[in-house]
Backbone of each chain as nested JSON, in Angstrom:
{
  "chains": [
    {"id": "A", "residues": [
      {"number": 1, "name": "UNK", "atoms": {"N": [88.316, 165.906, 31.883], "CA": [87.876, 165.76, 33.595], "C": [88.647, 163.991, 34.368]}},
      {"number": 2, "name": "UNK", "atoms": {"N": [89.613, 163.567, 33.118], "CA": [90.747, 162.516, 33.408], "C": [91.488, 162.964, 33.568]}},
      {"number": 3, "name": "UNK", "atoms": {"N": [92.445, 162.11, 34.48], "CA": [93.873, 162.586, 34.75], "C": [94.625, 162.309, 33.527]}},
      {"number": 4, "name": "UNK", "atoms": {"N": [95.63, 163.423, 32.765], "CA": [95.848, 162.577, 31.854], "C": [97.524, 162.113, 32.476]}},
      {"number": 5, "name": "UNK", "atoms": {"N": [97.214, 160.761, 31.721], "CA": [98.515, 160.301, 32.612], "C": [99.798, 159.708, 32.079]}},
      {"number": 6, "name": "UNK", "atoms": {"N": [100.741, 159.837, 32.196], "CA": [102.009, 159.341, 31.203], "C": [101.63, 158.136, 31.404]}},
      {"number": 7, "name": "UNK", "atoms": {"N": [103.244, 157.601, 30.616], "CA": [103.436, 155.596, 30.941], "C": [104.447, 155.925, 32.47]}},
      {"number": 8, "name": "UNK", "atoms": {"N": [104.928, 156.729, 32.747], "CA": [106.331, 157.729, 33.655], "C": [105.509, 158.175, 34.787]}},
      {"number": 9, "name": "UNK", "atoms": {"N": [105.035, 157.944, 36.136], "CA": [104.683, 159.29, 37.486], "C": [105.64, 159.034, 38.012]}},
      {"number": 10, "name": "UNK", "atoms": {"N": [105.937, 159.944, 37.983], "CA": [107.203, 160.343, 39.161], "C": [106.88, 160.788, 40.785]}},
      {"number": 11, "name": "UNK", "atoms": {"N": [105.484, 160.886, 41.1], "CA": [105.584, 160.882, 42.595], "C": [103.824, 159.829, 42.691]}},
      {"number": 12, "name": "UNK", "atoms": {"N": [103.29, 160.414, 43.716], "CA": [102.117, 159.497, 44.268], "C": [101.527, 159.656, 43.511]}},
      {"number": 13, "name": "UNK", "atoms": {"N": [100.029, 159.365, 43.03], "CA": [98.717, 159.584, 42.957], "C": [97.99, 159.673, 43.601]}},
      {"number": 14, "name": "UNK", "atoms": {"N": [98.406, 159.228, 44.684], "CA": [96.799, 158.914, 45.611], "C": [96.865, 159.682, 47.048]}},
      {"number": 15, "name": "UNK", "atoms": {"N": [96.116, 160.704, 47.335], "CA": [95.993, 161.364, 48.246], "C": [95.194, 160.549, 49.768]}},
      {"number": 16, "name": "UNK", "atoms": {"N": [94.41, 159.581, 49.392], "CA": [93.522, 158.545, 50.253], "C": [93.257, 157.682, 49.274]}},
      {"number": 17, "name": "UNK", "atoms": {"N": [92.032, 156.832, 50.132], "CA": [91.932, 155.73, 49.201], "C": [90.389, 155.533, 49.636]}},
      {"number": 18, "name": "UNK", "atoms": {"N": [89.666, 155.479, 48.457], "CA": [88.396, 154.852, 48.573], "C": [88.26, 153.593, 49.823]}},
      {"number": 19, "name": "UNK", "atoms": {"N": [86.592, 153.844, 50.584], "CA": [87.243, 152.932, 51.034], "C": [85.999, 152.0, 50.72]}},
      {"number": 20, "name": "UNK", "atoms": {"N": [84.638, 152.867, 50.209], "CA": [83.378, 152.068, 49.69], "C": [83.475, 150.441, 48.64]}},
      {"number": 21, "name": "UNK", "atoms": {"N": [82.715, 149.493, 48.925], "CA": [83.047, 148.986, 47.923], "C": [82.703, 149.376, 46.945]}},
      {"number": 22, "name": "UNK", "atoms": {"N": [83.047, 149.081, 45.134], "CA": [82.58, 149.335, 44.177], "C": [82.231, 148.175, 42.77]}},
      {"number": 23, "name": "UNK", "atoms": {"N": [80.852, 148.202, 42.7], "CA": [80.632, 147.144, 41.518], "C": [81.489, 146.763, 40.882]}},
      {"number": 24, "name": "UNK", "atoms": {"N": [82.382, 145.707, 40.428], "CA": [82.562, 145.222, 39.078], "C": [82.881, 145.992, 37.898]}},
      {"number": 25, "name": "UNK", "atoms": {"N": [81.011, 145.752, 37.711], "CA": [79.855, 146.071, 36.7], "C": [80.652, 147.973, 35.869]}},
      {"number": 26, "name": "UNK", "atoms": {"N": [80.712, 149.18, 37.341], "CA": [81.177, 150.202, 37.531], "C": [83.046, 150.178, 36.55]}},
      {"number": 27, "name": "UNK", "atoms": {"N": [83.272, 149.517, 36.954], "CA": [84.786, 149.432, 36.767], "C": [85.282, 149.212, 35.098]}},
      {"number": 28, "name": "UNK", "atoms": {"N": [86.012, 150.168, 35.091], "CA": [86.915, 149.812, 33.524], "C": [87.91, 149.31, 33.544]}},
      {"number": 29, "name": "UNK", "atoms": {"N": [88.922, 149.918, 34.272], "CA": [90.217, 149.216, 35.089], "C": [90.733, 149.327, 35.7]}},
      {"number": 30, "name": "UNK", "atoms": {"N": [91.913, 148.918, 36.08], "CA": [92.878, 148.823, 37.184], "C": [94.213, 149.226, 37.291]}},
      {"number": 31, "name": "UNK", "atoms": {"N": [94.726, 149.901, 37.944], "CA": [95.791, 150.691, 37.655], "C": [96.455, 149.958, 38.924]}},
      {"number": 32, "name": "UNK", "atoms": {"N": [97.787, 148.941, 38.564], "CA": [98.097, 149.105, 39.642], "C": [99.692, 149.279, 39.904]}},
      {"number": 33, "name": "UNK", "atoms": {"N": [100.166, 150.385, 40.563], "CA": [101.633, 150.691, 40.505], "C": [102.271, 149.836, 42.242]}},
      {"number": 34, "name": "UNK", "atoms": {"N": [103.38, 149.859, 41.672], "CA": [103.852, 148.846, 43.23], "C": [104.876, 150.39, 43.339]}},
      {"number": 35, "name": "UNK", "atoms": {"N": [105.278, 149.723, 44.564], "CA": [105.896, 151.03, 45.498], "C": [107.353, 151.231, 45.553]}},
      {"number": 36, "name": "UNK", "atoms": {"N": [107.71, 152.529, 45.346], "CA": [109.067, 152.705, 44.386], "C": [109.956, 153.956, 45.197]}},
      {"number": 37, "name": "UNK", "atoms": {"N": [110.858, 154.645, 44.303], "CA": [111.562, 155.844, 44.054], "C": [110.047, 156.722, 44.014]}},
      {"number": 38, "name": "UNK", "atoms": {"N": [109.126, 156.458, 43.339], "CA": [107.969, 158.08, 42.647], "C": [107.571, 157.696, 44.204]}},
      {"number": 39, "name": "UNK", "atoms": {"N": [107.389, 157.186, 44.815], "CA": [105.921, 156.682, 45.566], "C": [106.245, 155.58, 46.768]}},
      {"number": 40, "name": "UNK", "atoms": {"N": [106.089, 155.782, 48.211], "CA": [106.381, 154.65, 48.387], "C": [105.722, 153.678, 48.885]}},
      {"number": 41, "name": "UNK", "atoms": {"N": [104.466, 153.996, 48.051], "CA": [102.42, 153.25, 48.638], "C": [102.676, 152.918, 47.444]}},
      {"number": 42, "name": "UNK", "atoms": {"N": [101.926, 151.022, 47.558], "CA": [101.586, 150.702, 46.8], "C": [100.319, 151.656, 46.045]}},
      {"number": 43, "name": "UNK", "atoms": {"N": [100.073, 151.655, 45.072], "CA": [98.82, 152.326, 44.39], "C": [97.989, 151.168, 43.914]}},
      {"number": 44, "name": "UNK", "atoms": {"N": [96.533, 151.671, 44.238], "CA": [95.463, 150.752, 42.964], "C": [94.423, 152.136, 42.936]}},
      {"number": 45, "name": "UNK", "atoms": {"N": [94.311, 152.189, 41.552], "CA": [93.643, 153.209, 40.845], "C": [92.639, 152.611, 39.873]}},
      {"number": 46, "name": "UNK", "atoms": {"N": [91.111, 153.01, 40.669], "CA": [90.049, 152.295, 39.923], "C": [89.486, 153.675, 38.379]}},
      {"number": 47, "name": "UNK", "atoms": {"N": [89.733, 153.074, 36.964], "CA": [88.67, 154.634, 36.472], "C": [88.03, 153.749, 36.272]}},
      {"number": 48, "name": "UNK", "atoms": {"N": [86.468, 154.859, 36.545], "CA": [85.56, 154.281, 36.071], "C": [84.507, 154.287, 34.667]}},
      {"number": 49, "name": "UNK", "atoms": {"N": [83.862, 153.552, 34.349], "CA": [83.152, 153.783, 33.073], "C": [82.383, 155.392, 32.814]}},
      {"number": 50, "name": "UNK", "atoms": {"N": [82.279, 155.998, 33.567], "CA": [81.532, 157.063, 33.641], "C": [83.142, 158.39, 33.671]}},
      {"number": 51, "name": "UNK", "atoms": {"N": [84.3, 157.901, 33.545], "CA": [85.73, 158.63, 33.479], "C": [86.794, 158.985, 35.039]}},
      {"number": 52, "name": "UNK", "atoms": {"N": [85.668, 158.614, 35.908], "CA": [86.435, 159.412, 37.194], "C": [87.344, 158.349, 37.41]}},
      {"number": 53, "name": "UNK", "atoms": {"N": [88.333, 158.402, 38.35], "CA": [89.131, 157.425, 38.996], "C": [89.326, 157.794, 40.08]}},
      {"number": 54, "name": "UNK", "atoms": {"N": [89.618, 156.775, 41.605], "CA": [89.482, 156.147, 42.204], "C": [90.585, 155.987, 42.472]}},
      {"number": 55, "name": "UNK", "atoms": {"N": [91.201, 155.905, 43.802], "CA": [92.534, 155.518, 44.199], "C": [91.543, 154.828, 45.629]}},
      {"number": 56, "name": "UNK", "atoms": {"N": [91.61, 153.274, 45.571], "CA": [91.424, 152.076, 45.837], "C": [92.473, 151.608, 46.977]}},
      {"number": 57, "name": "UNK", "atoms": {"N": [92.202, 150.842, 47.731], "CA": [93.203, 150.757, 49.16], "C": [93.741, 149.332, 48.896]}},
      {"number": 58, "name": "UNK", "atoms": {"N": [94.733, 149.237, 48.656], "CA": [95.413, 147.766, 48.316], "C": [95.357, 146.499, 49.125]}},
      {"number": 59, "name": "UNK", "atoms": {"N": [94.947, 146.822, 50.75], "CA": [95.08, 145.49, 51.307], "C": [93.53, 145.282, 51.177]}},
      {"number": 60, "name": "UNK", "atoms": {"N": [92.317, 145.616, 50.937], "CA": [91.005, 145.681, 51.445], "C": [90.525, 144.435, 50.607]}},
      {"number": 61, "name": "UNK", "atoms": {"N": [90.378, 143.676, 51.453], "CA": [89.968, 142.277, 50.392], "C": [89.132, 142.615, 49.557]}},
      {"number": 62, "name": "UNK", "atoms": {"N": [87.949, 143.182, 49.48], "CA": [87.198, 143.622, 48.119], "C": [88.053, 144.143, 47.085]}},
      {"number": 63, "name": "UNK", "atoms": {"N": [88.812, 144.305, 47.885], "CA": [89.952, 145.125, 46.415], "C": [90.478, 144.427, 45.519]}},
      {"number": 64, "name": "UNK", "atoms": {"N": [91.486, 142.757, 46.756], "CA": [92.223, 141.885, 46.232], "C": [90.506, 140.969, 45.118]}},
      {"number": 65, "name": "UNK", "atoms": {"N": [89.552, 140.982, 45.592], "CA": [88.498, 140.483, 45.142], "C": [88.084, 140.448, 44.026]}},
      {"number": 66, "name": "UNK", "atoms": {"N": [88.265, 142.217, 43.597], "CA": [87.726, 142.789, 42.545], "C": [88.963, 142.252, 41.798]}},
      {"number": 67, "name": "UNK", "atoms": {"N": [90.596, 142.129, 41.869], "CA": [91.469, 142.038, 41.246], "C": [91.571, 140.895, 40.479]}},
      {"number": 68, "name": "UNK", "atoms": {"N": [91.055, 139.662, 41.616], "CA": [90.669, 138.567, 41.162], "C": [89.898, 138.288, 40.177]}},
      {"number": 69, "name": "UNK", "atoms": {"N": [88.69, 138.439, 40.183], "CA": [87.598, 138.007, 39.425], "C": [88.434, 138.713, 37.894]}},
      {"number": 70, "name": "UNK", "atoms": {"N": [88.64, 140.007, 38.127], "CA": [88.652, 140.072, 36.927], "C": [89.759, 139.11, 36.201]}},
      {"number": 71, "name": "UNK", "atoms": {"N": [90.852, 138.423, 36.618], "CA": [91.187, 138.332, 35.787], "C": [91.463, 136.623, 35.719]}},
      {"number": 72, "name": "UNK", "atoms": {"N": [90.026, 135.936, 36.759], "CA": [89.95, 134.673, 36.048], "C": [88.714, 134.788, 35.17]}},
      {"number": 73, "name": "UNK", "atoms": {"N": [88.383, 135.525, 34.445], "CA": [86.963, 135.845, 33.022], "C": [88.081, 135.541, 32.117]}},
      {"number": 74, "name": "UNK", "atoms": {"N": [89.166, 135.682, 32.267], "CA": [90.321, 135.836, 31.191], "C": [89.745, 134.159, 30.364]}},
      {"number": 75, "name": "UNK", "atoms": {"N": [90.164, 133.875, 29.464], "CA": [90.252, 132.636, 28.55], "C": [91.464, 132.554, 28.488]}},
      {"number": 76, "name": "UNK", "atoms": {"N": [92.101, 131.125, 28.652], "CA": [93.512, 131.101, 27.944], "C": [93.801, 131.0, 26.255]}},
      {"number": 77, "name": "UNK", "atoms": {"N": [94.703, 131.706, 26.189], "CA": [95.695, 131.989, 25.231], "C": [94.715, 131.943, 23.997]}},
      {"number": 78, "name": "UNK", "atoms": {"N": [94.081, 133.624, 23.364], "CA": [93.148, 133.529, 22.718], "C": [93.999, 133.505, 21.608]}},
      {"number": 79, "name": "UNK", "atoms": {"N": [93.738, 133.432, 20.082], "CA": [94.362, 132.555, 18.824], "C": [94.53, 133.911, 18.102]}},
      {"number": 80, "name": "UNK", "atoms": {"N": [93.454, 134.439, 18.442], "CA": [92.894, 135.388, 17.601], "C": [92.198, 136.589, 18.352]}},
      {"number": 81, "name": "UNK", "atoms": {"N": [92.694, 138.299, 17.989], "CA": [92.06, 138.915, 18.647], "C": [90.339, 139.987, 17.797]}},
      {"number": 82, "name": "UNK", "atoms": {"N": [89.396, 139.991, 18.649], "CA": [88.237, 140.551, 17.254], "C": [88.892, 142.146, 17.593]}}
    ]},
    {"id": "B", "residues": [
      {"number": 1, "name": "UNK", "atoms": {"N": [106.677, 157.492, 21.82], "CA": [106.62, 155.865, 21.888], "C": [105.706, 155.091, 23.045]}},
      {"number": 2, "name": "UNK", "atoms": {"N": [105.601, 155.456, 23.852], "CA": [104.021, 155.177, 24.598], "C": [102.735, 155.441, 24.144]}},
      {"number": 3, "name": "UNK", "atoms": {"N": [102.124, 154.161, 24.463], "CA": [100.747, 154.777, 24.161], "C": [99.565, 156.011, 24.417]}},
      {"number": 4, "name": "UNK", "atoms": {"N": [99.72, 156.922, 24.146], "CA": [98.378, 157.91, 24.815], "C": [97.279, 157.332, 25.379]}},
      {"number": 5, "name": "UNK", "atoms": {"N": [97.032, 156.875, 26.454], "CA": [95.956, 155.886, 26.491], "C": [94.868, 157.046, 27.422]}},
      {"number": 6, "name": "UNK", "atoms": {"N": [93.891, 157.258, 27.102], "CA": [92.7, 158.466, 27.321], "C": [92.204, 157.299, 28.307]}},
      {"number": 7, "name": "UNK", "atoms": {"N": [91.193, 158.108, 29.271], "CA": [90.695, 156.936, 30.626], "C": [89.641, 155.653, 30.188]}},
      {"number": 8, "name": "UNK", "atoms": {"N": [89.096, 156.065, 29.301], "CA": [88.584, 154.951, 28.439], "C": [88.44, 154.65, 26.782]}},
      {"number": 9, "name": "UNK", "atoms": {"N": [89.48, 153.742, 26.931], "CA": [89.096, 153.178, 25.751], "C": [88.387, 151.847, 25.224]}},
      {"number": 10, "name": "UNK", "atoms": {"N": [88.0, 152.614, 23.839], "CA": [87.527, 151.626, 23.545], "C": [87.323, 150.414, 22.278]}},
      {"number": 11, "name": "UNK", "atoms": {"N": [88.527, 150.038, 22.57], "CA": [88.724, 149.094, 21.947], "C": [89.088, 148.242, 21.792]}},
      {"number": 12, "name": "UNK", "atoms": {"N": [90.373, 146.495, 21.813], "CA": [91.159, 146.009, 22.535], "C": [92.833, 146.766, 22.19]}},
      {"number": 13, "name": "UNK", "atoms": {"N": [93.276, 146.712, 23.393], "CA": [94.269, 147.284, 23.555], "C": [95.904, 145.707, 22.639]}},
      {"number": 14, "name": "UNK", "atoms": {"N": [95.477, 144.843, 22.878], "CA": [96.506, 144.308, 22.736], "C": [96.693, 142.897, 21.439]}},
      {"number": 15, "name": "UNK", "atoms": {"N": [96.877, 143.257, 20.794], "CA": [97.202, 142.019, 19.341], "C": [97.965, 140.648, 19.558]}},
      {"number": 16, "name": "UNK", "atoms": {"N": [97.774, 140.544, 21.414], "CA": [98.843, 139.611, 21.216], "C": [99.206, 139.358, 22.862]}},
      {"number": 17, "name": "UNK", "atoms": {"N": [100.04, 138.68, 23.017], "CA": [100.671, 139.044, 24.923], "C": [102.105, 138.177, 24.389]}},
      {"number": 18, "name": "UNK", "atoms": {"N": [102.762, 138.767, 25.698], "CA": [103.905, 138.352, 25.765], "C": [104.382, 137.282, 26.372]}},
      {"number": 19, "name": "UNK", "atoms": {"N": [104.724, 136.728, 26.404], "CA": [105.101, 135.292, 26.749], "C": [105.698, 135.183, 28.442]}},
      {"number": 20, "name": "UNK", "atoms": {"N": [106.625, 135.919, 28.075], "CA": [107.952, 135.505, 29.195], "C": [107.996, 136.317, 29.98]}},
      {"number": 21, "name": "UNK", "atoms": {"N": [108.224, 135.511, 31.517], "CA": [108.457, 136.475, 32.806], "C": [109.249, 137.321, 32.671]}},
      {"number": 22, "name": "UNK", "atoms": {"N": [108.528, 138.587, 32.634], "CA": [109.456, 139.596, 33.233], "C": [109.685, 139.571, 34.575]}},
      {"number": 23, "name": "UNK", "atoms": {"N": [110.578, 140.264, 35.491], "CA": [111.166, 140.375, 36.448], "C": [110.019, 142.059, 36.874]}},
      {"number": 24, "name": "UNK", "atoms": {"N": [109.658, 141.474, 38.022], "CA": [108.97, 143.116, 39.313], "C": [109.783, 144.252, 39.103]}},
      {"number": 25, "name": "UNK", "atoms": {"N": [110.872, 143.697, 39.176], "CA": [111.264, 144.956, 39.962], "C": [111.635, 146.207, 37.833]}},
      {"number": 26, "name": "UNK", "atoms": {"N": [111.426, 145.328, 36.547], "CA": [111.057, 145.997, 35.67], "C": [110.264, 146.894, 35.352]}},
      {"number": 27, "name": "UNK", "atoms": {"N": [108.882, 146.592, 35.785], "CA": [107.654, 146.896, 36.482], "C": [107.036, 148.367, 36.709]}},
      {"number": 28, "name": "UNK", "atoms": {"N": [106.682, 149.36, 36.259], "CA": [106.522, 150.406, 36.607], "C": [104.911, 150.312, 37.22]}},
      {"number": 29, "name": "UNK", "atoms": {"N": [104.029, 150.008, 36.492], "CA": [103.196, 149.825, 36.535], "C": [101.935, 148.853, 35.639]}},
      {"number": 30, "name": "UNK", "atoms": {"N": [100.664, 148.262, 36.671], "CA": [100.272, 147.201, 35.462], "C": [98.704, 147.555, 35.824]}},
      {"number": 31, "name": "UNK", "atoms": {"N": [97.741, 147.223, 34.37], "CA": [96.331, 147.593, 34.363], "C": [96.079, 146.454, 33.812]}},
      {"number": 32, "name": "UNK", "atoms": {"N": [94.726, 146.222, 34.088], "CA": [93.934, 145.488, 34.463], "C": [92.211, 145.885, 33.435]}},
      {"number": 33, "name": "UNK", "atoms": {"N": [92.331, 145.332, 32.457], "CA": [91.14, 145.501, 31.636], "C": [89.985, 144.642, 32.128]}},
      {"number": 34, "name": "UNK", "atoms": {"N": [89.151, 144.821, 32.524], "CA": [87.595, 143.099, 32.714], "C": [87.363, 143.592, 30.364]}},
      {"number": 35, "name": "UNK", "atoms": {"N": [86.789, 142.602, 30.48], "CA": [86.216, 142.385, 29.535], "C": [85.085, 142.916, 29.31]}},
      {"number": 36, "name": "UNK", "atoms": {"N": [84.26, 143.366, 28.592], "CA": [83.44, 144.498, 28.142], "C": [82.998, 144.728, 26.974]}},
      {"number": 37, "name": "UNK", "atoms": {"N": [81.925, 145.709, 26.733], "CA": [81.698, 146.206, 24.941], "C": [82.886, 146.205, 24.073]}},
      {"number": 38, "name": "UNK", "atoms": {"N": [83.586, 146.597, 24.377], "CA": [84.868, 147.408, 23.555], "C": [85.709, 146.362, 23.138]}},
      {"number": 39, "name": "UNK", "atoms": {"N": [85.458, 144.987, 24.229], "CA": [87.074, 144.352, 24.305], "C": [86.628, 142.694, 24.384]}},
      {"number": 40, "name": "UNK", "atoms": {"N": [85.899, 141.624, 23.592], "CA": [85.831, 140.818, 24.88], "C": [86.99, 139.935, 25.529]}},
      {"number": 41, "name": "UNK", "atoms": {"N": [88.111, 140.063, 25.488], "CA": [88.824, 139.818, 26.411], "C": [89.617, 141.003, 27.322]}},
      {"number": 42, "name": "UNK", "atoms": {"N": [90.019, 139.716, 28.395], "CA": [90.328, 140.467, 29.492], "C": [91.93, 141.351, 29.04]}},
      {"number": 43, "name": "UNK", "atoms": {"N": [92.377, 141.897, 29.994], "CA": [93.799, 142.393, 29.409], "C": [94.685, 143.029, 30.486]}},
      {"number": 44, "name": "UNK", "atoms": {"N": [95.652, 142.623, 30.013], "CA": [96.678, 142.79, 31.378], "C": [98.183, 143.82, 30.464]}},
      {"number": 45, "name": "UNK", "atoms": {"N": [98.283, 144.8, 30.764], "CA": [99.45, 145.876, 30.048], "C": [99.985, 146.182, 31.221]}},
      {"number": 46, "name": "UNK", "atoms": {"N": [101.781, 146.032, 31.013], "CA": [102.368, 146.258, 31.723], "C": [103.569, 147.706, 31.716]}},
      {"number": 47, "name": "UNK", "atoms": {"N": [103.456, 148.724, 32.22], "CA": [104.393, 149.298, 31.966], "C": [105.621, 149.488, 32.53]}},
      {"number": 48, "name": "UNK", "atoms": {"N": [106.342, 148.996, 31.603], "CA": [107.852, 148.7, 32.129], "C": [108.224, 150.008, 32.691]}},
      {"number": 49, "name": "UNK", "atoms": {"N": [109.772, 150.35, 33.419], "CA": [110.087, 150.965, 33.565], "C": [110.849, 152.217, 32.38]}},
      {"number": 50, "name": "UNK", "atoms": {"N": [111.229, 151.383, 31.426], "CA": [112.063, 152.311, 30.05], "C": [110.493, 152.526, 29.476]}},
      {"number": 51, "name": "UNK", "atoms": {"N": [109.385, 152.909, 29.819], "CA": [108.463, 153.197, 28.832], "C": [107.325, 152.436, 28.164]}},
      {"number": 52, "name": "UNK", "atoms": {"N": [108.121, 151.289, 27.745], "CA": [107.2, 150.495, 26.815], "C": [106.59, 149.79, 27.617]}},
      {"number": 53, "name": "UNK", "atoms": {"N": [105.339, 149.442, 26.827], "CA": [103.868, 148.543, 27.171], "C": [104.107, 147.46, 26.922]}},
      {"number": 54, "name": "UNK", "atoms": {"N": [103.756, 146.423, 27.218], "CA": [103.689, 144.72, 27.38], "C": [102.003, 144.219, 27.542]}},
      {"number": 55, "name": "UNK", "atoms": {"N": [101.588, 143.836, 26.491], "CA": [100.554, 142.827, 27.167], "C": [100.842, 141.8, 28.026]}},
      {"number": 56, "name": "UNK", "atoms": {"N": [100.378, 141.097, 28.407], "CA": [101.098, 139.879, 29.313], "C": [99.803, 138.77, 29.238]}},
      {"number": 57, "name": "UNK", "atoms": {"N": [99.635, 138.0, 29.992], "CA": [98.701, 137.047, 29.456], "C": [98.051, 137.242, 30.645]}},
      {"number": 58, "name": "UNK", "atoms": {"N": [96.772, 137.259, 30.865], "CA": [96.362, 137.002, 32.057], "C": [95.796, 135.738, 32.911]}},
      {"number": 59, "name": "UNK", "atoms": {"N": [96.197, 134.89, 31.926], "CA": [95.665, 133.54, 32.552], "C": [97.437, 132.407, 33.328]}},
      {"number": 60, "name": "UNK", "atoms": {"N": [98.274, 133.371, 32.898], "CA": [99.694, 132.935, 32.888], "C": [100.053, 132.754, 34.426]}},
      {"number": 61, "name": "UNK", "atoms": {"N": [100.599, 132.101, 35.038], "CA": [100.507, 131.961, 37.001], "C": [101.675, 133.062, 36.971]}},
      {"number": 62, "name": "UNK", "atoms": {"N": [102.278, 132.762, 36.537], "CA": [103.614, 134.307, 36.539], "C": [102.903, 135.807, 36.688]}},
      {"number": 63, "name": "UNK", "atoms": {"N": [101.84, 135.871, 35.156], "CA": [101.226, 137.217, 35.635], "C": [100.49, 137.586, 36.857]}},
      {"number": 64, "name": "UNK", "atoms": {"N": [99.746, 136.867, 37.229], "CA": [98.642, 136.39, 37.823], "C": [99.431, 136.48, 39.812]}},
      {"number": 65, "name": "UNK", "atoms": {"N": [101.05, 135.817, 39.596], "CA": [101.976, 136.314, 40.918], "C": [102.5, 137.663, 40.56]}},
      {"number": 66, "name": "UNK", "atoms": {"N": [103.011, 138.163, 39.952], "CA": [103.591, 139.204, 40.346], "C": [101.936, 140.167, 40.223]}},
      {"number": 67, "name": "UNK", "atoms": {"N": [101.223, 140.151, 40.202], "CA": [99.745, 141.367, 40.765], "C": [99.631, 141.109, 42.454]}},
      {"number": 68, "name": "UNK", "atoms": {"N": [99.362, 139.726, 42.519], "CA": [99.824, 139.134, 44.222], "C": [100.584, 139.638, 44.556]}},
      {"number": 69, "name": "UNK", "atoms": {"N": [102.022, 139.719, 44.204], "CA": [103.735, 140.134, 44.53], "C": [103.234, 141.648, 44.605]}},
      {"number": 70, "name": "UNK", "atoms": {"N": [102.526, 142.963, 43.834], "CA": [102.579, 144.12, 43.972], "C": [101.132, 144.582, 45.009]}},
      {"number": 71, "name": "UNK", "atoms": {"N": [100.046, 143.69, 45.099], "CA": [99.256, 143.845, 46.257], "C": [99.933, 143.322, 47.577]}},
      {"number": 72, "name": "UNK", "atoms": {"N": [100.596, 142.239, 47.672], "CA": [101.048, 141.792, 48.951], "C": [102.542, 142.831, 49.613]}},
      {"number": 73, "name": "UNK", "atoms": {"N": [102.836, 143.55, 48.624], "CA": [103.348, 144.73, 49.142], "C": [103.27, 145.622, 49.837]}},
      {"number": 74, "name": "UNK", "atoms": {"N": [102.148, 146.413, 49.99], "CA": [101.259, 147.725, 50.653], "C": [101.262, 146.96, 52.112]}},
      {"number": 75, "name": "UNK", "atoms": {"N": [101.22, 148.373, 52.679], "CA": [100.828, 148.285, 53.751], "C": [99.587, 148.931, 54.199]}},
      {"number": 76, "name": "UNK", "atoms": {"N": [99.023, 148.154, 55.367], "CA": [97.471, 148.528, 55.598], "C": [97.385, 149.754, 55.097]}},
      {"number": 77, "name": "UNK", "atoms": {"N": [96.009, 150.693, 55.329], "CA": [95.794, 152.076, 55.093], "C": [96.935, 152.994, 55.924]}},
      {"number": 78, "name": "UNK", "atoms": {"N": [97.734, 153.698, 55.141], "CA": [98.88, 154.818, 55.473], "C": [98.177, 155.64, 55.899]}},
      {"number": 79, "name": "UNK", "atoms": {"N": [98.276, 156.17, 57.01], "CA": [97.301, 157.906, 57.638], "C": [97.972, 159.032, 56.591]}},
      {"number": 80, "name": "UNK", "atoms": {"N": [99.171, 158.924, 56.55], "CA": [99.497, 159.996, 55.571], "C": [100.508, 159.745, 54.371]}},
      {"number": 81, "name": "UNK", "atoms": {"N": [100.843, 160.094, 53.315], "CA": [100.667, 160.54, 52.247], "C": [101.964, 161.371, 51.934]}},
      {"number": 82, "name": "UNK", "atoms": {"N": [103.287, 160.677, 51.46], "CA": [104.134, 161.448, 50.991], "C": [104.223, 161.635, 50.003]}}
    ]}
  ]
}
């Protein structure tokens, strides 16, 4: 059900964006793709914990906040990784 | 050479982080994983245009700036997608 995604995609992945807020607790990870020759759009694809993938609107304030929230939870330079 | 990555990973992906600046022009995409039961660390994995995957330090200012730069290049709500 989840898209098989190789490291390098050669086309746009999103045909539209999900506009409603998604609580971060449902988000497994977020993938950011800059625009480039493969796709003129910046793409933000969230993988939810149930395996669904949703394209998010990169300009939406809540999307930026979720990304900031993920980064802000990081602790500086862990020396060891469990 | 690139990791095969399923939608949902059940363990930490990074055993360390790359600390030197990488120019955004070399970055194909950036994946953000919040911490969770699968891994106590926030993980930021950049896929480079040559297919390499690098773990970045989520607390590094340049990493935050690159993520911000990607998002800031987005245009609001494109009506059509090429």
